[in-house]
N, C-alpha and C positions, 0 to 999 in steps of 0.2 A: 504493500500500500504506500509506504513512504517513498519507495523507488518510483512508483507511478506519479506521485505528487511532484517529486523532484524532476522527473522527465517532463511533466506538464509545465513546471516553472521554467525549465530550460527552453522548452519549445516556445513559450510565451515571450521569453527574452529574445529569442532568435528571430521571431516573426518580423519585427521592424527591419532587421538587417536583411532578411531574405526578400522582403518587399522592395527594399532599396536596390538590391542586386537585380531583381527582376525588372525594375523600371529603368535603372541606369545601365544595365548591360555590363559588358566586359570592362569598360573604362572605370565604372564605379568599383568593380571588383579589384582592379589594379590600384585604385586610390585607397581602398580599404587595406590592402596589403602594405602599401606605402605608409599609411597611418600607423599600422602596427610596428613597422620598422622605426618610425620616428619616435613613437612612445617608448620603445625598447631602448633607443639611444639616450633619450632624456632621462629615463630612470637610471640607466647605467652611469651616466655622467653625474647625476645628483649623488648617487651612492659613492662614486669615486671621489668627488670633492669633499664629501663628509668624512670618509675614511682618511683621506690625506690631510685633513685639517686645513683646507684652503680658507684663508681669511682669518685664521687664528694666529696672531703674531705676538701675543703677550709674553710668552716664554722667551721668544727670540729677543725682544726688547729688554727683558730682564737680564738675559745673558750678556747683552752688550753693556748694560749698566755695570754688571760685575766685572766685565773685562776692563772697563775704563778705570776702575778703582784698583786694578791690579790682581783681582781674584780670578785668574785665568782658568785654573783647574775647575773651580766651581762653575764658571761660565760654560766651560766645555761640557761638564756633566749635565747641565740643563738642556743644552741643544741636542746631545746624543740620545737623551731619553724622550725627546719630543719627535713626533712623526710628521710634522708639517714640512712642506717644501722649503720654506724660509729657514727653518731650524737646521735642516739637512745641509743647505748651502753654507750656513754659518759654521756648522761643524767642520766641513771641509776647509773653510777659510782659517778657522782657529787652529786646526790640526797642522796646517802648513805654517802658520805664523809662529807656532810654538817650536818649530824646528829651525834653528838658526842656520843650519847648513843648506836649507832649501831656499833658492832665490825667490824674491817676492814676485818676480815676473812669472815664474812657474806656478806659484800659488794662485795668482790671478787667472792664469790660463785654466787651471784645474777648476776654479770656482765658476768660470764662464761655461766650462763644459757641463758641470753639474746643473747650472741654471738652465742651459739649453735642453738638457735631458728632461728635467722636471716640466718645463713649459711645453715641450713636444708631447709629453705624456698627457698633460692636461688638455692639449688641443686635439688629441686623438678622437676620431669619429665625428669631429665637428664639420669636416668637409662633407661627409655623408649627409649630415643634418642640413647643411646649406644646400646641397643638391636637391634634397627632398623639398625644401622650401621653394626652390625655383621651379622644379619640375611639376609639382602638384597642380599649380594653376594652369600650366600648359596642357597637362593631361585633361583637366576639366574642360578647357577650351576646345581641345580636340574632340572630346565627347559631344560637346555642344554643336560643333560643326557637323559631325556625323549625324546627330539627331535632327538638325535643321535640314540636312540633305534628305533624310528619310521623310520628314514632314512635307517638304515641298514636292518630293517625288509622289507621295500619296495624293497630294492635291492635284498634281498633273494627271495622275491615273484616273482620278474621279471626274475630271473634265468639268462640265457645267454643273454637276450635282455635288459640289463641295459642301461638306458639313463644317461650318465654322467651329463647332465644339470639338470635332476631331482634330482639326488643325491646331486649335489652341492647346489641346491635350498633348499633341506631339511636340509643340514648342516648349510646353511646361516640362516634359520629360527631358528634352534636350538641355534646357537650362539647369536641370538638376545636377548634371555632372560638373558644371562650373561652380555651383554652390558647394558641392562636396570637395572639389579641388581647393577652393579658398578655405574651407573649414579645416583642411589638413595643413595648408601652407602657413596660415596666420599664426597658429600656436607654435609651429616649428620655427618660424622666423623670430618670434618673440623669445623663445628659449635660447635660440642661437645667440641673439644679442646679449641676453643675460649671461650666458656662459663666457662669451668673449670679453664682456666687461669685467667679470670676475677674474679672468686670467690676466687682463691688463693691470688690474689693481694688484694682483699677486706679483706680477713682474716688477711693478713699481716699488712694492715693499721690499722685494729682494735687492733691487739696486740701491735703495735708500739705506737699508740696514747694513749691507755689505760695505757700502761706501763709508759709512760711519766707522765701521770696524777697521778698514784699511787706512783711512786718512788720519784718524785720531784727531779730528778737528777740535779746536779749542772751544769749550762750552762756557757758558756764562757761569758766574759764581752761584747764582740761584739754581741753575740746572745741576751743577755738580753737587751742591749741597743736598738737593732732593735725591739724586742718585745714591749718594753716600748714605743717607738716612734709610733708603729702601734696602740696602744690603747690610746695614748695621755697622758702618765704619765711619771714621771721621772724614770730612770733606778734604779733597786734595785738589788744590787750584794750580794745576800744571798741565802742560801739553803732553799728551800720550803719543809718543813717536811710533812710527811703523816699526815692526820687527825687522831685523836685518835679513 
């Protein structure tokens, strides 16, 4: 009995989809497949960004504060235990700067390589999402053109006995594919823009924090005092030079 109820519920849920396929034809079927692919990519990217800790920079900033007051070992321990891309880049930079025998140029090259790897990983599958956002409206338009051809062909076959309701129904079905194409393309385009914006902000955070680590720029007295209070040491008003 329960299985029968579940089957009836599944059938009721699938009825609108089957009606859409019956009216829209092959083009709507292709658009539904494309929509499933787009949804899969969006869910996978959201999961990837959450697991990677994209946008969470507090520990990286805390590590830089420790580094500036001379607690390099403690700063390094913070970033190696964090899973965010920014912390991983900082870990490579700190590891190189704590080795006097390693030239700074080589350390910078290693940091650039790690940054490129993380950003490339974050950008994975975005090209496919972009392609879906561009192709879906074109597929919908293609279906509309085919539908209009069929509608006018039916009108030509009917000759002088054209039924306006039949023609209107054919045009309505033809426009259905355009609507489905836009329904797929618009969310895909929005999510693509959100992902790209998040990646750009992550790249900016990497560049900013790593630059602070390498340059050892002179900070104001108030800033150094605040950093020293956060790590529990006395303020040090001096320039932190690059490691040899």
